[in-house]
N, C-alpha and C positions, 0 to 999 in steps of 0.2 A: 324914567325907570318903570318898565312894564311890571304889572302885578300879575303873578302867575299862581293859579291854583293847582296843586298836585294832589291827586286822589290816590290814596294808599289803602291797601286792603290787609296786608300782613307786614310785620316789622322787617322781614327779610327781603321783601321786594321793594327796592328803593331806586332813586334816580341814578345812582351809580355814576358812570362817566358823564352823564348829562349835568350833574350837579355843579362841578367846577366851571363848566362852560357857561351855565346860566348865571353863576355868581360873578364871573369875569365880565359878563355883559350887563351887570348891575340890575338883574331882575330882583324884585321883591317876591320871595317865595312863601306861600302859605300852604301848609299841609292840612288836609282833612283825612283823618285816619279812621276808616269805618270799622276796623277791628276793635278800636277803643270807643268810638263814638258813633254807634250805628244809627242814631237818630239825627245826626247832623244834616242840615239842609242849607248848604251854601248857595248864595245867590250869584248866578253867572254874571249878572250885570255889574258886580263888584270887581270883576277881573278883566284882564286884557287877553288871557289865554288859559288853556287848561291842558294838563298832562294827566292821563289816566293810566296807572301802572297795572301790573299783573297781579294775579292771586290764584289760589287753589280752587276757588269755587267756580261753578258753571253759571252761565247767564240765566238759565232756566230754574235755578235754585232760589227763587224769590221767597218761597215759604220758609226756607232756612235762613236766608239772608235778605230781609226786606229792603235793606239799603240799596240793593241792586236796582229796584224800581226807582228809587230816588236818584240814583246815578244816571239812569236812562233819561229821566226828566231833565237833569242838569245838562246832559250832553245835548239834548234837543234845544235847550235854551241857548247853549253855545252855538249850535248850528244856526239858530234864528239870528244870532248877532254876528254871524260870519267871522268869528274870532279864530285865531290859530288854535288847533285842537289836535293833540297827538295821543294815540292809544297804543299801548304795548301789551301784546298777548291778550289777557282778559280785557284790558282796556280797548284793544282793537275790536274784540268781539262785542263789547258793549256799544261801541260806536256803530258797528254793523247792525246790531239789534235796534238802535235808535233810528237807523235809516231803513228799518223794516226788512233787512236781509236775514236769512236763516243762519243760525249757528248750530252745529251738530258735531257728533263724534268725528274726529279726523280719520281719514283712511288709515293713517298710521300714527300711533303715539310717538312723538319725537322727544327724546331726552338726550342731550349731548350735542355733538357737532354734526351738522348736516349741510349738504350742498344746496344752495339757493341760486336761481338764475333770474336776472331781470328780464322783463318783457320788452318788446319793441317800444311800447309806450313809455317805458322808463327812461329812454334816451333823452337826455336834456332835462329830466325832472330835477327840480331844485334840491331834493333830498336824496334820491337814489340814482341820479344820472351818472354818478362816478363809479357805480358797481361794474366790475368786470363780468365777463360772460358767465362765469361760475364763481361764487363766493362761498366759503365755508363759514357758517355762522352758528351761534349757540341757540339751542331750542329747549323749551320745556313746556309742552302742551299736549293735551289729549283731545281737545276740541278745536274746531277751526270755523272760520266764517265763510259765507258766500260773499261774492262781490256785490255791494249794494247797487241798485238801479241808479244809473247816472254817474257811478264812480268808475275809475280807471284802474284796472289790474296792473300792478307794477312789478310783481315778482311771484315766483312759484317754485315748487320743487317736485321731485318724482313722487314723494310720499304725501305731499300736501300741496295741491295745485294752487291754492290761494294763500300767498304769504305776505302780500302787502297791497294796499290800495290808496288811492288819492280821491277825495271827493271835493269837487270844485277846486280851488287853488289853495285852500287853507286847512284842510282836514286830512290827516294821515292815520292809517292803521297798519301796524307792523305785528305780524305773528311771532317773529323771532326777537331775540334779546340782544340788541346792540349795546345796551347800557351796562352789561356785566363786565367786571374785571376779574382778575385771577382770584383775589380773596373772596369775592362774591360767589364765584363758581365753587370754590372749595367749601365754603359755608353751606351752599345749597346741597352739594353732594354728600358731605360728610357729617354735618351738624344739625340740619333741619330735620326733626323727627318725621314730619309728614312726608318729606322727600325720601328719606331712607325707607319708610314703609312702602312708598309707591314703587321704588326701585325693586325692593324685595318681592313685591307682588307680581313683578314681571318675570320671575323665575329665570333669571340669568340673561334675559334679552338685553339688559343694559349693564355694562361693566363700569362701576365707578372709577376703578383704577385706570382704565383706558381713557375715560373722559378727562381725568386729571392729567394724564400724560399728554394727550393731544392738546390740552389747553396750553401747555408750555410752548408749543410751536405755533399755535393759532392766535394767541391773545394779542400780539402786537398788530397783526393785520386787522383784527376786530376793532382795536382801539382807533386805528386810522379811519376805518369805515364809520365808526361811531362819531368821531370828531367832525367829519365832513357832513354826515347825515344830520346830526343835531345842530350844526351851524346853519344848515339850510332851514331848519325849523326856527331857530332864533331870528334869521333874516326875515321870516314872515311877519314879525312884529314891526319891523321897520317899514315894510310895505303897507301894513295896515295903518300905521301912523301917517304916512304920506297920503293915503286915501282919505283919512280924516281931515287933513289940512287942505287938500285941494278943493276948490269950490265945485259945486255940482253943476 
């Protein structure tokens, strides 16, 4: 039973569709919620893998959110231990930062459904190798990461060239949100005050009604992408266990 640490920043950014998959695979899941416990300092040595979720803050806002520095140290500890590590949106940006890659304002703020294309290097990848030439996925970000040195760029889009990367064989950063389901999207668009304010500040560039309408036709495909992608992440734990058992 692998022990997984889930790093959460706000109550509305959750594991989503990844949660039942992890529970079916008998993971022991422990959350550290930095929104509630900003001084928490989990030890990466106590876990078999880490998932870092999204959040509204930027990686350079350490003065306002000191726990971001703690998270970067946590990620570096996970990198040193070569454990499975997955970052989603802010989580991916924090992994990139831990690997000394820049994170800056995205060429285009993306809120809603956008086309993403896998790179040639994504062919055969355990997590993203099943992506078609163009996939329509859900996004909510204003910043974006550069690809860390030594990492492989796995996906991009017209408005945001770097959408996914793999570092070595066990670390993944995803700028987009495969973990959302329809109720999560409805909550983000309609009921999260910070999100409503963000959309309003864009002066009509984002139409909440259009996002919700498109969700009805896109969510089933996103769920299939989610299941296969996150199953690939789960499989990394089995590979790590075999590596532990095999003699050097």
